[in-house]
C-alpha positions in Angstrom: 214.6 0.0 352.1 211.2 1.7 352.9 212.0 4.6 350.4 213.0 2.5 347.4 210.5 2.4 344.2 210.3 -0.4 342.2 208.8 -1.0 338.7 205.4 -2.8 340.2 204.4 -5.3 342.7 206.2 -8.2 341.1 209.7 -6.4 341.2 208.9 -5.3 344.5 208.3 -8.7 345.9 211.2 -10.2 343.9 213.8 -7.5 345.3 212.2 -6.8 348.6 212.3 -9.7 351.5 210.3 -7.5 353.9 207.5 -6.8 351.2 207.7 -10.6 350.4 207.3 -11.7 354.1 204.3 -9.2 354.4 202.4 -10.4 351.2 202.6 -13.9 351.9 201.3 -13.1 355.4 198.0 -11.5 353.8 194.9 -13.6 353.2 194.6 -14.9 349.5 191.7 -12.7 348.6 193.8 -9.6 349.5 196.7 -11.1 347.6 194.4 -11.1 344.6 193.5 -7.6 344.9 196.9 -6.7 345.2 197.9 -8.5 342.2 195.3 -6.9 340.2 196.7 -3.5 341.4 200.2 -4.4 340.8 201.2 -2.0 338.2 200.4 0.8 340.9 202.3 -0.8 343.8 205.9 0.5 343.6 206.9 0.9 347.3 206.4 -1.0 350.4 204.5 2.0 351.7 202.1 1.4 348.8 202.0 -2.3 349.6 201.0 -1.6 353.1 198.1 1.0 351.9 196.6 -1.2 349.3 196.4 -4.0 351.8 194.8 -1.9 354.5 192.2 -0.3 352.2 191.2 -3.4 350.0 187.6 -4.4 350.3 187.1 -7.4 352.3 185.4 -10.2 350.9 183.1 -12.9 352.7 184.0 -16.2 352.0 
């Protein structure tokens, strides 16, 4: 499951329950940043990396 590569973030979230659960657990601002970089996020590893390194916003 971790090694599979998808077309983009939308495809990953649609077809990988673990990725979907992880994404939904993130704050809204991080989800927005991930969505903006969706074409570059094709694996669960990439999703976790982008979430960890996303700039934090002060709302």
